[in-house]
N, C-alpha and C positions, 0 to 999 in steps of 0.2 A: 918597323917605329917604334921607338922610345915612349914607356905610358909608365905613369907612378898610382898607385893606389890598387891594391889588390881584391877590392869591389867589382873590381870591371874588369875582373878574369872569364865574365860569361859569358859567350863568341855568340852566344843568341838573345840578343837584346831581350826577345820574350821571356826567355826563361824566372822564373818566378822562386825566388828562395823557398827551401824548404819547410820553415816556418809558418811563409806566409800562404803557403798552398793549404797548409795542415788547418792554419787558422780559419783559411776560404773555406775549405771541408765541413770544420765544425758551424758556422755561421749556415750553409747550405742546410744542414740535416739539422739544424733547429730551427722544430716547431714556431709557425708564426702564431706570437699571441695578438687574440683579439678578444674586444669588446664582450660580455655574457649577451649586453643589448645588442647587438649586429643581427644577431636574425631579425628581433623584434623591428627593429629600421627600418632594413631590409625587406619587410612583409608588409610596411604603411608606405615606402618609397621615399624612408627621410635619411637614406643613406649616401645621397650625394647631395651637392650643393641642391638652396634650399629652393634658387629660383632658375636651377638650370631649368626645368619643366617650367613653365609658364602657366600654361592649363592645371596643371594639379596643382601648383600651389594657389592658383584662383580659387579654384573650387573646395582647395583645406582652406584658406583662411572664409570664404564664403560660408560657408557652414558654422566653424566655430564662432566667427560674428556673430551672425543669426542664429546661432543656439546659445550664447552667453547673452542675447539682447532677451531671449525668453525667459529665460530663467531670474538675472535681474527683474524683468515685469514681470515675473508671474511672485518674487519674491516680495515686491512693494507688496504687487496684491496684497497679498497676504497679512502683509505688517498693518496694512489698511480695512483690514474685516470686510475685502472686497467679495466675499463666497466662492463658492467652486466655479460657477460661472465665469470667473474672472481666467482659467485656464484656457477654456474656451474663446473668447475675446480674445487673447494676449496669442493666441498660435493662431489667432485668424489672420492677427495683423502681423506677427512672424512669417507668417504664407506670404501673406500684404508684400512684404518689405525684400521680402526674400526674391521675389519674383519680379518688381520693381525693379531691383538695383541688377537683378540679370537683362534686363533691357537696359537699362541704362551703359551695364556694360557693354552688349553688344554694341549701342552705339559710340559710345566711347573711345570703341576701337577704330574706330573712323575718324572722329572728330581732334585723337592725338598725330595724326598725319599733316593736319591743317595749319593753317598760317594760328599762329597767337591767338590774333584778335578772336577769329570767326570759332577759334576751340571755346575760350571764354566767354565768348555770345551767349553760342551754343548750347554748351552744359551750361550754362547759368538758365536758361531757357528749358532745357530738357531737366534739371533740377525741380524748378518751379511747379512745369505740369505733374510730374512725378510725385510731389507735395501733395499738389491739390490733392489727386486721385487717392492716394495715402489717406487725406483728410476725411474724405467724402465715404470711403467707407471706416474707416476709426468710430467718424462719426455715428453710422448707419448702424456698425455693429456692439457701438455703447448701446446705442436708444434699443435696439432689441435682446441683448442678453445680460445687461445690466437694468435699463430705466425702460422699462417697457410701455410706461404711464406717459416718457417722454415722446414729442412728434416733431423735429426738425424740421425746417423747413427753410430754400431758399441759400440764404449767404452761411444759416448757421452750421451746414454743411463746413465750411472750412475755419470753424472751430478749433483743429487741433494742427492749423497748415504750417501756425512758427516751432513746436515741435519737432515738426515732420520736416520741414526746411531744414533743420538745424538737422538732424540726423541724417538726412539723402548727402546734404553739403557737406558732411562729414567724410559722408563714406565718398563721393566725389570724390572732394580731396586727396583721401587714402588710397582711392585708386589710381589717382594720377603720379600723386607721387613715387608707390609702387614702381609703375610702368615707367615714370621717365628717371631714375635710376636704375632698374633694366637695361635700360636707353642708352644710359651712361655709360654703366660697365661691360657693357660689349663695345660701344665704341673707347673705351679705356683697352680692353682685350685685343682690340683690331685693331687699334694703333702699335701695343704693346707689339702683338706681331709684324705687323710693318718695321718698326724698327726695326726686332731682331733680324728680319730679313734685309733688312735696310744692311746690317751691321755683320751679318753672314756675309754679305756679296761685298762687305767694302773686305773684310779679312780673307777671304777667297781669293780675290782681286792683289791685300799685298803678300800673300803666301803664293799666286802665282808669278812674284816679279822676280823670281831666281834670274842671274845673272846670266845671258845666254853667251856672252866669256866663256865663262870657264868650260859650257858647252861646247861652241868653237875649238879653242885651245886643245881639248883632250880629244876631239875628232880629227882638228888637225896632227897632235902627236900618236894618235893612231894611226892614221893617213903615211905618216914616216917612220913608223916602226915597219909596216908591210912595204913600204920603198925598198928599207935595207934590209926587209927579208927577217926579219928579225919576227915571225910568226908570235914567239910563244910569249913573248913579251907584251906583243897586239894583242893576242888574243887574252891576256892575264886583264891589262886594263881595259879592255872591250865586255869581259866578264863583271869586273869591277864597275863600271859605270852604267854597266845594266841594271845591276844590285840597287846602287844607288838610284838608278830612276826611278826602279820597282816599287822604293820604300816611297819617294817624292807622291807617285801615282795614287799607288793604294792605301795612303795616307790620307779622311777626308781634311780639305784646307783648313778646318774650322776647328779642328781637333786639335787636342794635348793627348803629350805622349810623357812618357817617363823621362826624367832624366838620362836612368840608365839607354834607350832608346834613342835620344837624342845623343848620346857622345858614341854609341855604336854608329849610329849615320856621319855623324863626324870622320871617324875614322875610315869608315867606304869614303867621303870623299878626301880625305889624307891620303890615303892607299892611290889613291889616282892621281893628284898632284906630285907623292913621291915620287914617283914613276918619270916626272917629267922635272922633278929638280932632285932626285935622289935625296943624300947627303948635304945639300945645301938646305935643305928644310930639315929643322928637329923639331916633333912636336911633343908637348909632354901635357900626360894628365894629370890631374891630381883631386880627386873627386871623391868624398867625405862618404862612408859606407850610408852613414844619414838623412844624405840626399839625395840617391840613386831612384828610389820611388817620390821625387817632389814631378810635379806634373809642371809643363811648360804648353806655349805656342810650338808647334812640329817645324823644324828649320827654322830657327831664330836665330841658332848663335851662326848659321852657314854662313851668313854674310861677312860677321866679325870674322871669322876663319878667314874670306876668301880677301878682305879688304887687308888681312896682313901679311898672307901672302903677297898681295902687288905691293904691298910699298914696304914691306920687309926687307921679304924672303929676294923677289925677282929683282931690286936693284944693287943688289949686294954680291961678289962677288965668293964671297963666305958664304953668304943666306946666313939665316936668322934662325932664331926659338923663336916656338910660338907656345906660352903655357894656358893651359885651360884647365881652372881651380873651379871648386863650388863647395860652400860649405853653408853649416846652418847659424844664423842669428838670432837667437827666438825664435820669433813665429815667422821669421822670411828664410831665401833665402838667398845666397849671394854667391854670383857667378862673374868669373871674372877670366877674359881674354885679352890677352898680354902677347906684344911682338919683342923682340931685344933691340931694335934698330930701324933705317932704312927711313927716309922722309916721309914720317910716319905723322908731323906735327900736324899736316894738312888734310889728313890719309879724311876726315870725317868729313869735308866740303868735296874732295876730289871723287870720293868714290862715292857720294848721290852723285856727282855728277853726271861720272864716268861710268857705273854699275846701272843707274835708275834705283836701285834697293838702298844701300846703304845704309849707316844711323837713324836717317828720319821715316826709312820703313819700317824699322824693329820700334822706334820711341811709335810709331804711330799703330803699332800692334802691340807692343803693350797695354798704351791706351784702352784700345777696343777689347784686349782679352783683362787688365786689370783694375780697369779707373785711373783712380789718384793712388791708388793702393800699389805701387811700384815705382822703384828707383832706376836712371842709368844717368853715370853720371863716365866724365871722361878725364884721363890724366895722360903725364910723361911719366914714364916709372922711372924705378933706380936704373932699371937695363938701358937707359935710352933709348926707349920703344914706345910705343902705345898700347894705353889698354884701355877697354871699354867695361864699368864695371854695373852688372843687373841683378839688382836686387825685387825680388816677387815674392810673396806672398807663401806661404810652406804649404800647398796642397797635397795629398796623400793618393797615391796615383791608385787606394780604394775605396775612393770616396764616391763615385761614381758606381760602387757595387750594391 
């Protein structure tokens, strides 16, 4: 089989150039640089996303919030010359607010699962009741520790209810805001997982739409060779078919492979077809060395080669040439599969209808893999045949490491 491009002389598609191996070895031996604050963060549980552990986040915010309340209120009292007993009064109020909001939190965990109207009504009722209890305790504490001569009675115990209602309402709003944010994040993550699973399933479906016509033709050719007692050629063809199928089953259906691996797989495929067409099929590879590490969906190019064989090689008595070229164009890789003749002008539509894969399959796989960051065009080429040009972002084979 004719091949061009010294960069692809390595028969083992998994072989890595020595420079790359040395570079990877150096990266593996280089110690990982970690922040000096990491042990401290791990000690207080802040090395993970803050709301990953909702229980930890609640207690952290609850403690920090009421500690801040204690310091700010204490500072306010000292600024107004309230005396040392103000600390006792403030400590009691802080303990009261801390306890009441714990009870409110336990209630809100149940209310948040109800219908919105019931959540709003029962939350408002809970805040009013808690504010009344807070006001009673605050008024009693003020009269006991700061103004012993005062004797509040009846409705006077509600004297601090407005400020306490505002404080507890703000706490409730913050509680619901954070929890609705967490619920929204969970729903977004769940949707992303489902979309990823759906995308992976679609990629797998497209990847497994390999043309069974190729397999049938190959098995028929092997059967013919056996009947003609050409056992060596039959064994060789069977071995190549086995290698090709092993590759298609070994690689994940949604995985990307390097261009070098893709080309080696195409060579396996072409070696099988060459035993059928012999000198009528003349493949040529022109792969730039800087593109061999580029990643692309596995078996992306096989349907293009298959179409070229079907519409250029098969109908012609003299066969046809097939060129597979690849080169860098800035941040992109340009791959072209071209043939030298045959009834190729209708290849796009005919291939899709007759094989079930064709260009429609390739376009869909490219869309799934790259979104709008790709291009695919078809044209009549200078050889009188058909060309398919694919442009994809350059992704190095080291990106995943």
